[in-house]
SEPAFI-792427 format. One record per residue (C-alpha): x, y, z; residue number from 1. Coordinates in Angstrom, 3 decimals, decimal comma. Example, Ala and Ser with C-alpha at 12.3 -4.5 7.8 and 13.67 -1.06 7.14 Angstrom:
// SEPAFI-792427
12,300 -4,500 7,800 1
13,670 -1,060 7,140 2
// end
This chain:
// SEPAFI-792427
0,053 -0,022 -0,034 1
3,029 2,391 0,568 2
4,279 1,945 -2,777 3
0,643 2,841 -4,327 4
0,681 5,566 -1,982 5
3,781 6,696 -3,637 6
2,865 5,848 -7,063 7
-0,372 8,416 -6,714 8
1,909 11,000 -4,816 9
3,786 11,396 -7,710 10
1,499 11,409 -10,348 11
-0,408 14,074 -8,664 12
2,025 16,444 -7,066 13
2,400 17,683 -10,864 14
-1,129 19,077 -11,151 15
-0,790 22,032 -8,754 16
2,775 22,689 -10,062 17
1,637 23,321 -13,528 18
1,566 27,486 -13,073 19
4,921 27,058 -11,704 20
6,265 24,807 -13,959 21
5,052 26,492 -16,711 22
6,786 29,867 -15,834 23
9,975 27,753 -15,253 24
9,926 26,012 -18,464 25
8,653 29,318 -20,289 26
5,802 26,958 -21,825 27
1,948 27,754 -22,041 28
0,199 25,897 -19,314 29
-1,641 24,245 -21,949 30
1,422 22,464 -23,196 31
2,374 21,975 -19,554 32
-0,487 20,155 -18,771 33
0,236 17,232 -21,170 34
2,625 16,099 -17,967 35
-0,690 14,522 -16,701 36
-1,707 12,368 -19,598 37
1,970 11,692 -20,412 38
2,126 9,743 -17,227 39
-1,584 8,346 -17,008 40
-1,975 7,072 -20,430 41
1,084 4,900 -20,536 42
0,391 3,807 -17,085 43
-3,162 2,653 -18,295 44
-2,006 1,121 -21,828 45
0,891 -1,206 -19,957 46
-1,766 -2,767 -17,559 47
-3,172 -4,769 -20,207 48
0,413 -6,381 -21,012 49
0,912 -6,633 -17,457 50
-1,709 -8,922 -16,477 51
-0,925 -11,720 -18,830 52
2,780 -11,216 -17,592 53
1,804 -11,442 -14,170 54
-0,295 -14,693 -14,525 55
2,606 -16,306 -16,341 56
5,569 -15,334 -14,033 57
4,095 -14,615 -10,794 58
2,273 -11,790 -9,266 59
4,595 -11,323 -6,205 60
7,898 -11,655 -8,795 61
6,326 -9,183 -11,361 62
5,563 -6,961 -8,623 63
9,142 -6,964 -7,305 64
10,471 -6,219 -10,577 65
8,165 -3,131 -11,208 66
9,164 -1,618 -7,839 67
12,820 -2,279 -8,363 68
12,836 -0,359 -11,727 69
10,525 2,248 -10,029 70
12,692 3,282 -7,426 71
15,083 5,198 -9,817 72
12,663 6,968 -12,210 73
11,690 9,928 -10,054 74
15,144 10,721 -9,718 75
15,781 10,470 -13,177 76
12,865 12,547 -14,136 77
14,587 15,303 -11,961 78
17,191 15,229 -14,774 79
14,882 17,042 -17,336 80
16,461 20,133 -18,662 81
13,591 20,880 -20,921 82
9,744 20,343 -21,523 83
10,188 17,479 -24,265 84
12,583 15,484 -21,996 85
10,260 16,138 -19,005 86
7,460 14,538 -20,745 87
9,475 11,596 -21,940 88
10,453 10,839 -18,530 89
6,826 10,728 -17,324 90
6,188 8,627 -20,012 91
8,703 5,955 -19,254 92
7,594 6,111 -15,351 93
4,031 5,633 -16,530 94
5,040 2,625 -18,604 95
7,138 1,332 -15,831 96
4,591 1,648 -12,607 97
1,507 0,501 -14,578 98
1,340 -2,714 -13,211 99
1,806 -2,276 -9,666 100
-1,860 -1,245 -8,414 101
-3,603 -4,043 -10,528 102
-1,214 -6,530 -9,649 103
-1,728 -5,586 -6,071 104
-5,343 -5,691 -6,154 105
-5,127 -9,023 -7,895 106
-2,899 -10,350 -4,876 107
-5,896 -9,051 -2,570 108
-8,205 -11,188 -4,476 109
-6,629 -14,127 -4,029 110
-5,998 -13,650 -0,567 111
-9,639 -12,760 0,499 112
-13,135 -14,129 -0,762 113
-15,501 -11,680 -2,334 114
-17,682 -11,137 0,651 115
-14,613 -9,830 2,650 116
-12,717 -8,249 0,169 117
-14,399 -4,525 0,746 118
-12,104 -3,710 3,810 119
-8,450 -4,661 2,150 120
-9,346 -3,076 -1,288 121
-10,865 0,079 0,834 122
-7,113 0,053 2,516 123
-5,802 0,287 -1,192 124
-7,790 2,975 -2,251 125
-7,476 4,851 0,847 126
-3,520 4,717 0,243 127
-4,594 6,082 -3,491 128
-6,751 8,877 -2,057 129
-4,138 9,737 0,578 130
-1,044 9,615 -2,247 131
-3,522 12,029 -4,002 132
-4,316 14,551 -1,258 133
-0,644 15,005 -0,063 134
0,910 14,630 -3,314 135
-1,498 17,809 -4,224 136
-0,723 19,549 -1,083 137
3,021 18,624 -0,513 138
4,288 19,333 -4,001 139
3,242 22,925 -3,513 140
4,697 23,089 -0,301 141
8,304 21,803 -1,025 142
8,799 23,252 -4,390 143
9,800 26,762 -2,830 144
11,931 25,214 -0,432 145
13,807 22,260 -2,518 146
12,630 23,081 -6,143 147
10,785 20,773 -8,369 148
13,846 18,637 -9,013 149
14,196 18,300 -5,213 150
10,955 16,865 -4,917 151
11,153 14,359 -7,316 152
14,483 13,355 -5,844 153
12,914 13,012 -2,397 154
10,431 10,859 -3,880 155
12,639 8,602 -5,207 156
14,515 8,298 -1,914 157
10,994 7,570 -0,137 158
10,370 4,663 -2,771 159
13,877 3,059 -2,069 160
12,867 3,209 1,716 161
9,686 1,338 0,979 162
10,754 -1,161 -1,418 163
13,704 -2,863 0,535 164
10,745 -4,244 3,205 165
8,373 -4,955 0,336 166
10,697 -6,937 -1,410 167
11,002 -9,236 1,560 168
7,431 -9,272 2,087 169
7,044 -10,567 -1,213 170
9,591 -13,337 -1,448 171
7,915 -14,686 1,809 172
4,290 -14,529 0,010 173
3,118 -18,439 -0,826 174
2,119 -18,872 -4,776 175
-1,513 -18,177 -4,861 176
-3,830 -21,142 -4,867 177
-5,814 -19,329 -7,876 178
-3,001 -18,807 -10,058 179
-4,624 -19,655 -13,768 180
-2,119 -21,486 -16,127 181
-0,201 -19,301 -18,551 182
-2,009 -18,140 -21,670 183
-0,602 -17,762 -25,552 184
-1,048 -14,220 -27,013 185
-4,531 -15,286 -28,669 186
-6,009 -16,609 -25,718 187
-4,969 -13,625 -23,866 188
-6,623 -11,638 -26,295 189
-9,885 -13,760 -26,248 190
-9,788 -13,373 -22,662 191
-9,557 -9,611 -22,584 192
-12,442 -9,798 -25,377 193
-14,587 -11,902 -22,831 194
-14,242 -9,721 -20,115 195
-15,260 -6,521 -22,060 196
-17,610 -7,966 -24,199 197
-19,985 -9,355 -21,449 198
-22,657 -7,147 -20,546 199
-21,579 -6,423 -17,084 200
-17,671 -5,837 -18,249 201
-19,091 -3,274 -20,615 202
-21,179 -1,610 -17,980 203
-18,183 -1,502 -14,992 204
-15,703 -0,666 -17,180 205
-17,603 2,001 -19,067 206
-18,440 3,699 -15,718 207
-14,431 3,331 -14,572 208
-13,504 5,079 -17,455 209
-16,087 8,041 -17,438 210
-15,628 8,442 -13,691 211
-11,915 8,596 -14,124 212
-12,191 11,092 -16,809 213
-14,459 13,412 -14,598 214
-12,486 13,530 -11,624 215
-8,908 13,571 -13,302 216
-10,327 16,630 -15,981 217
-11,654 18,619 -12,621 218
-8,539 17,694 -10,558 219
-6,026 18,471 -13,010 220
-7,110 21,610 -13,577 221
-7,506 22,819 -9,788 222
-4,160 24,402 -9,801 223
-5,028 26,523 -12,575 224
-8,535 27,170 -11,127 225
-7,087 28,455 -7,751 226
-4,396 30,533 -9,499 227
-6,851 32,052 -11,827 228
-9,693 32,770 -9,478 229
-8,065 33,507 -6,105 230
-4,388 34,438 -6,925 231
-3,162 31,631 -4,720 232
0,614 31,092 -4,073 233
2,198 27,636 -4,128 234
2,126 27,308 -0,573 235
-1,708 28,530 -0,267 236
-2,608 26,148 -2,986 237
-1,120 23,301 -1,091 238
-3,420 24,340 1,674 239
-6,691 24,344 -0,725 240
-6,100 21,213 -2,103 241
-5,316 19,326 1,419 242
-8,992 18,121 1,599 243
-8,869 16,019 -1,763 244
-7,909 12,741 -0,780 245
-8,363 13,030 3,402 246
-11,744 11,047 2,967 247
-10,646 8,095 1,144 248
-7,498 8,219 3,199 249
-9,705 7,952 6,647 250
-12,541 6,553 5,367 251
-11,778 3,886 2,611 252
-11,886 0,667 5,126 253
-15,025 1,870 6,243 254
-16,582 2,518 3,016 255
-15,270 -1,032 2,029 256
-17,153 -2,865 5,370 257
-20,445 -0,701 4,338 258
-20,150 -2,087 0,673 259
-19,510 -5,564 1,606 260
-22,752 -5,344 4,021 261
-25,335 -3,163 2,259 262
-23,875 -3,656 -1,595 263
-22,027 -1,633 -3,641 264
-24,459 -0,191 -5,816 265
-26,230 2,354 -3,673 266
-23,038 3,897 -2,539 267
-21,873 4,038 -6,155 268
-24,606 6,265 -6,783 269
-24,461 8,419 -4,108 270
-20,729 9,029 -4,869 271
-21,285 9,681 -8,712 272
-24,225 12,219 -7,900 273
-22,193 14,123 -4,944 274
-19,009 14,146 -7,537 275
-21,187 16,010 -10,033 276
-22,795 18,350 -7,565 277
-19,696 19,287 -6,365 278
-18,508 20,243 -9,703 279
-21,549 22,584 -10,388 280
-20,630 24,040 -6,925 281
-17,076 24,977 -8,156 282
-18,754 26,536 -10,898 283
-20,294 29,207 -8,797 284
-18,759 32,104 -7,219 285
-17,526 30,961 -4,088 286
-15,022 32,081 -1,323 287
-11,809 30,182 -1,409 288
-12,992 28,126 1,907 289
-16,212 27,221 -0,067 290
-14,173 25,898 -2,954 291
-11,737 24,280 -0,502 292
-14,686 22,441 1,006 293
-16,553 21,345 -2,183 294
-13,211 19,700 -3,064 295
-13,166 17,692 -0,040 296
-16,526 16,570 -0,712 297
-15,304 15,885 -4,333 298
-12,654 13,592 -3,275 299
-15,621 11,739 -1,121 300
-17,362 11,196 -4,353 301
-14,640 9,458 -5,773 302
-13,867 7,215 -2,680 303
-17,770 6,360 -2,647 304
-17,515 4,913 -6,433 305
-14,114 3,853 -7,734 306
-13,325 1,421 -5,253 307
-16,515 -0,287 -5,340 308
-16,253 -0,666 -8,923 309
-13,117 -2,216 -8,561 310
-14,834 -5,106 -6,132 311
-17,358 -5,655 -8,807 312
-14,484 -5,941 -11,468 313
-12,645 -8,680 -9,381 314
-15,876 -10,811 -9,438 315
-16,127 -10,560 -13,196 316
-13,426 -13,488 -13,578 317
-12,193 -15,272 -10,486 318
-9,743 -17,203 -12,271 319
-7,951 -14,409 -14,256 320
-8,608 -11,691 -11,810 321
-5,125 -10,071 -12,996 322
-6,527 -9,602 -16,079 323
-9,702 -8,193 -15,040 324
-7,635 -5,787 -12,892 325
-5,766 -4,668 -15,896 326
-8,487 -3,949 -17,852 327
-10,053 -1,651 -14,712 328
-6,701 0,200 -14,119 329
-6,432 0,698 -17,981 330
-10,041 2,052 -18,254 331
-9,248 4,591 -15,159 332
-5,949 5,684 -16,414 333
-7,178 6,061 -19,984 334
-9,928 8,308 -18,370 335
-7,626 10,178 -16,111 336
-5,649 11,126 -19,295 337
-8,549 11,770 -21,846 338
-10,015 13,814 -19,180 339
-7,295 16,072 -18,426 340
-7,069 16,875 -21,917 341
-10,617 17,438 -22,608 342
-11,377 19,489 -19,726 343
-8,177 21,666 -21,125 344
-9,850 21,952 -24,610 345
-13,167 22,886 -23,119 346
-11,512 25,515 -20,800 347
-9,741 26,976 -23,864 348
-12,499 27,356 -25,942 349
-15,084 28,661 -23,158 350
-13,317 29,299 -19,823 351
-12,967 27,371 -16,470 352
-16,985 27,736 -15,460 353
-18,041 26,326 -18,595 354
-15,739 23,343 -18,496 355
-16,681 22,396 -14,925 356
-20,635 22,920 -15,795 357
-20,191 20,444 -18,829 358
-18,173 17,941 -16,702 359
-20,811 17,773 -14,240 360
-23,855 17,349 -16,669 361
-22,271 14,399 -17,915 362
-21,412 13,145 -14,629 363
-25,199 13,410 -13,344 364
-26,393 12,111 -16,262 365
-24,281 8,877 -15,872 366
-25,407 9,009 -12,232 367
-29,078 9,038 -13,553 368
-28,029 6,142 -16,019 369
-26,889 4,008 -12,826 370
-30,392 3,755 -11,736 371
-31,219 1,279 -14,209 372
-27,541 -0,080 -15,527 373
-26,756 -1,088 -11,886 374
-29,967 -3,228 -10,606 375
-30,486 -5,793 -7,849 376
-28,220 -8,353 -9,541 377
-25,299 -6,048 -8,775 378
-23,902 -6,438 -5,676 379
// end
């Protein structure tokens, strides 16, 4: 969980630094915003290859390889001297670290039955939410003191501190009882087609993509939002974004237990609706405190939806859970990248308020559709 925390820390510490990096690299903020999809799109795409590799070579072993390579990447990113080189290192980091989350979730699925999976999955997504929250907060706090390069080096050191005990733990894990036989390339493709082609697969993966696009689109541009509306300096921006991720960090296991007890579909509907309402609230003229509260509630909307979608995904194919989780991670990270790009395009065309309103309308629409699509057969 600490490794997943650090992955999302380094992913989301960049978003609030976009105005500062834009000035340092003398690049327009819309070009600098490509740093978000440069990480998230490769991260999502590589998951489709990592799932079968983990099934073939062992989940714990492959996870150990990825963690080992991932230790050096933040420090290497700090060597970038131009925007193209910075983008290149972000792409390499996304490719390398893309398998950590789905393999970790697949390991959980092999250790816990579906009815008891909510709590450990909640801990994982609590780590994700905590990484997002502290990355968005500490990035603007650390940059004035040690620079953006120093911030990446610090993340690399933290990765090394986590990796050493993690390697020992992974070596001690027994082979999973549900480990499937290795598949050839054609069989892997057929397995993916079966996962995505089923009615349940289309619904849940579609929702994961749209939900990820919504949250990333809004979050990636919050640094610009606060800089534009309230003229916040980097440290002030860190305080404003502190609430994002705190609900998941504190309540992730609680949400997981509620899902196991009462079912996931009801909580998901509430999370989708809450997130859309928060985007509408951010579009309105608010004092900075009100915007900060809305961001905290926006984070809760994510915590009530995506972790529970992942629980549903883990039940789609009990044998090839790593592949199912790979598709899930692919869907959300492609959504993360697409959402950031689309929000930026809308922002450039009609401004921040219009972009927030349009994203809110789409989110509230899929929340309404969930009343029909997630019927009583979903739990």
